[in-house]
Backbone bond lengths (Angstrom), bond angles and torsions (degrees), N, CA, C in turn:
res aa  C-N    CA-C-N  psi(-1)  N-CA   C-N-CA  omega(-1)  CA-C   N-CA-C  phi
1 M - - - 1.490 - - 1.495 107.06 -
2 Q 1.295 116.16 132.11 1.460 119.70 179.36 1.548 109.28 -90.09
3 F 1.276 115.85 134.99 1.487 122.94 179.08 1.520 106.56 -93.63
4 N 1.343 115.69 132.37 1.453 118.62 -179.23 1.535 109.14 -137.97
5 S 1.309 115.14 -173.56 1.472 121.47 -178.65 1.514 112.41 -60.39
6 I 1.318 117.21 -38.53 1.452 120.35 178.65 1.506 111.29 -61.83
7 D 1.320 118.03 -41.31 1.452 120.46 175.54 1.498 111.30 -62.07
8 A 1.338 117.33 -40.83 1.452 120.80 179.26 1.518 110.78 -63.05
9 I 1.320 116.08 -41.94 1.488 120.69 178.65 1.542 109.28 -63.19
10 K 1.310 117.29 -42.98 1.457 118.78 179.21 1.520 111.78 -60.65
11 M 1.367 115.43 -40.56 1.440 119.27 179.64 1.511 111.35 -65.27
12 V 1.336 117.69 -39.71 1.438 121.66 179.00 1.522 109.60 -66.60
13 I 1.334 119.77 -40.01 1.453 119.98 176.59 1.545 111.77 -62.59
14 R 1.336 117.27 -40.10 1.462 118.66 174.89 1.508 113.14 -62.03
15 T 1.364 114.77 -38.37 1.464 119.75 178.14 1.481 112.62 -64.20
16 I 1.366 116.45 -43.82 1.451 122.43 178.23 1.528 109.43 -62.38
17 S 1.312 116.36 -40.07 1.464 119.69 -179.54 1.528 110.08 -63.47
18 N 1.381 115.97 -40.19 1.451 119.04 176.22 1.518 112.50 -64.56
19 C 1.334 115.30 -36.90 1.502 120.30 176.61 1.542 109.58 -61.15
20 I 1.335 116.40 -47.28 1.437 119.41 -179.64 1.529 112.12 -59.79
21 D 1.355 116.94 -41.05 1.435 121.55 176.46 1.522 113.72 -59.77
22 A 1.394 114.08 -42.33 1.449 119.59 179.31 1.523 110.53 -67.96
23 I 1.323 117.28 -37.36 1.494 119.57 177.13 1.523 110.56 -64.38
24 K 1.329 117.36 -42.51 1.456 121.52 176.32 1.523 110.30 -58.36
25 S 1.368 116.08 -45.56 1.435 120.07 177.96 1.497 112.63 -60.11
26 G 1.361 116.05 -40.81 1.461 120.19 179.81 1.514 111.76 -67.12
27 I 1.340 118.04 -39.71 1.449 122.45 176.52 1.508 109.99 -61.01
28 G 1.325 115.72 -46.31 1.470 119.50 175.37 1.522 113.48 -58.31
29 A 1.326 117.47 -43.73 1.403 122.18 179.86 1.533 111.00 -64.96
30 I 1.332 116.93 -41.31 1.461 119.80 177.49 1.511 111.64 -63.90
31 N 1.359 115.61 -41.99 1.463 119.15 178.37 1.505 111.36 -62.89
32 N 1.352 116.55 -38.58 1.473 119.84 176.88 1.490 111.85 -63.88
33 E 1.341 115.78 -39.50 1.477 119.44 -179.96 1.502 110.78 -68.96
34 K 1.290 118.80 -35.85 1.486 120.80 178.33 1.513 109.26 -67.79
35 Q 1.284 117.87 -39.20 1.459 120.11 -179.70 1.520 112.58 -66.40
36 S 1.332 116.03 -30.52 1.473 118.04 179.19 1.534 112.13 -95.88
37 N 1.349 117.82 5.75 1.461 124.36 179.23 1.517 112.57 59.53
38 N 1.300 118.56 30.63 1.464 121.63 172.98 1.532 107.09 -94.31
39 K 1.349 113.09 167.86 1.461 118.71 -177.61 1.550 110.30 -69.42
40 S 1.338 114.34 144.15 1.468 118.37 -178.24 1.541 110.51 -74.13
41 E 1.347 117.19 -13.97 1.460 118.45 176.36 1.512 109.99 -63.44
42 T 1.320 117.27 -34.33 1.451 121.01 178.06 1.501 110.08 -61.67
43 A 1.330 117.05 -40.87 1.491 120.72 179.41 1.519 109.08 -66.14
44 M 1.303 118.42 -41.59 1.483 120.37 -178.83 1.539 109.32 -66.89
45 Y 1.310 117.70 -39.45 1.471 120.50 177.35 1.520 108.51 -61.18
46 S 1.292 115.95 -43.34 1.454 121.91 178.86 1.526 110.39 -58.89
47 L 1.332 116.67 -42.35 1.460 121.11 179.65 1.495 111.12 -65.55
48 L 1.343 116.94 -45.86 1.454 121.66 -177.11 1.485 113.26 -65.98
49 T 1.355 118.17 -26.72 1.430 120.44 -178.47 1.531 111.90 -101.69
50 S 1.328 116.57 4.45 1.474 118.20 -178.27 1.473 112.59 -72.26
51 R 1.290 116.35 160.34 1.486 122.02 -178.50 1.536 109.50 -63.31
52 N 1.349 119.06 -35.82 1.411 120.06 179.08 1.559 112.85 -62.82
53 S 1.306 115.91 -40.10 1.444 119.05 177.91 1.546 111.35 -62.34
54 V 1.327 115.59 -42.32 1.463 118.33 179.19 1.533 108.36 -64.96
55 N 1.326 118.54 -41.83 1.454 122.17 -178.76 1.578 108.77 -62.95
56 I 1.325 118.67 -37.89 1.454 120.12 178.29 1.514 111.10 -63.40
57 I 1.336 116.80 -47.28 1.443 119.67 -179.51 1.542 110.15 -61.28
58 E 1.330 116.93 -43.37 1.461 118.99 179.45 1.516 112.01 -67.03
59 A 1.333 118.07 -36.25 1.459 121.59 179.98 1.537 109.34 -66.28
60 I 1.322 117.49 -41.01 1.444 121.79 178.90 1.544 109.26 -63.99
61 R 1.337 115.93 -47.14 1.454 119.71 179.80 1.580 110.92 -61.06
62 A 1.316 114.69 -43.47 1.472 120.14 -179.53 1.555 110.85 -62.33
63 T 1.330 114.15 -39.74 1.475 119.71 -178.77 1.546 110.14 -65.08
64 I 1.335 115.14 -46.34 1.431 119.87 179.93 1.519 111.48 -65.40
65 K 1.317 118.56 -44.31 1.411 123.65 -179.34 1.540 110.86 -62.43
66 K 1.324 116.52 -44.66 1.462 119.55 -177.92 1.530 110.75 -68.34
67 T 1.294 116.78 -43.43 1.476 118.93 -179.70 1.564 110.72 -66.40
68 K 1.331 116.78 -35.67 1.471 119.23 175.85 1.514 109.53 -63.72
69 S 1.343 115.60 -47.30 1.486 118.07 -175.62 1.474 112.96 -68.61
70 M 1.337 118.89 -23.02 1.431 121.23 178.75 1.546 113.04 -94.53
71 G 1.291 116.94 2.84 1.432 120.88 175.05 1.535 114.47 81.48
72 E 1.313 119.75 7.77 1.462 121.24 -177.71 1.526 111.64 -85.74
73 Y 1.329 116.57 -23.88 1.462 120.83 -177.38 1.522 109.35 -89.64
74 R 1.386 114.98 122.86 1.433 119.57 -177.89 1.491 109.80 -128.69
């Protein structure tokens, strides 16, 4: 299978979608923390260590690695 710019764009769209999901999770966590009168730092820590955040970082790395290996990244 040949990797091209369209594939790279699709990967970026998936990565952005994952970012949006993580932001939504973070907002929900912050709202939960506010409701329980706990510090918002706990919510941010929760966001940073969430599975979505890890997936975002890995998706970005995979996108860069794949585009570099296919010669599209300059």
